[in-house]
C-alpha positions as CSV (number, residue, x, y, z in Angstrom):
1,X,8.2,8.9,-23.0
2,X,8.1,11.4,-20.1
3,X,8.4,9.9,-16.6
4,X,5.7,11.0,-14.2
5,X,6.2,11.5,-10.4
6,X,4.6,9.0,-8.1
7,X,1.6,10.3,-6.2
8,X,2.3,8.7,-2.8
9,X,-1.2,9.5,-1.4
10,X,-3.0,7.8,-4.2
11,X,-0.6,4.8,-4.0
12,X,-1.3,4.3,-0.3
13,X,-5.1,4.7,-0.5
14,X,-5.2,2.5,-3.6
15,X,-3.3,-0.3,-1.9
16,X,-5.5,0.1,1.2
17,X,-8.7,-0.2,-0.8
18,X,-7.2,-3.1,-2.8
19,X,-6.2,-4.9,0.4
20,X,-9.6,-4.4,2.1
21,X,-11.5,-5.5,-1.0
22,X,-9.2,-8.6,-1.3
23,X,-10.0,-9.6,2.3
24,X,-13.7,-9.0,2.0
25,X,-14.6,-12.3,0.2
26,X,-12.5,-14.3,2.7
27,X,-14.5,-12.8,5.6
28,X,-17.8,-13.0,3.8
29,X,-17.4,-16.7,3.0
30,X,-16.0,-17.5,6.5
31,X,-12.5,-18.4,5.2
32,X,-11.0,-15.7,7.4
33,X,-12.6,-15.1,10.8
34,X,-12.1,-12.4,13.4
35,X,-8.9,-14.0,14.7
36,X,-7.5,-14.0,11.2
37,X,-8.3,-10.4,10.8
38,X,-6.4,-9.6,14.0
39,X,-3.3,-10.7,12.2
40,X,-4.2,-9.8,8.6
41,X,-5.2,-6.1,9.1
42,X,-2.0,-5.1,10.9
43,X,0.1,-6.9,8.3
44,X,-1.8,-5.1,5.5
45,X,-1.5,-1.7,7.2
46,X,2.3,-2.1,7.9
47,X,3.0,-3.3,4.4
48,X,1.0,-0.4,2.9
49,X,2.9,2.0,5.2
50,X,6.2,0.5,4.0
51,X,5.2,0.9,0.4
52,X,4.3,4.5,1.0
53,X,7.6,5.1,2.8
54,X,9.6,3.6,0.0
55,X,7.7,5.6,-2.6
56,X,8.4,8.8,-0.7
57,X,12.0,8.0,-0.3
58,X,12.5,7.3,-3.9
59,X,10.7,10.5,-4.8
60,X,13.0,12.5,-2.5
61,X,16.0,10.8,-4.1
62,X,14.9,11.7,-7.6
63,X,14.3,15.3,-6.5
64,X,17.8,15.6,-5.1
65,X,19.5,14.0,-8.1
66,X,18.6,16.3,-11.0
67,X,20.7,14.3,-13.5
68,X,18.1,11.5,-13.8
């Protein structure tokens, strides 16, 4: 089976939409208020940024190492 490259942009935006859609019910049903969003959104954005950074670094590593 052929291994496909990771599309980092699609990964980042997919995780962003997944995170926002996962938080939506919590906000809608008043489980998570505005004070909770002040913490949850930065945590979501930083974790998505780290995932994108790790995916980019692994893609660069695979491009530099032609043996794998």
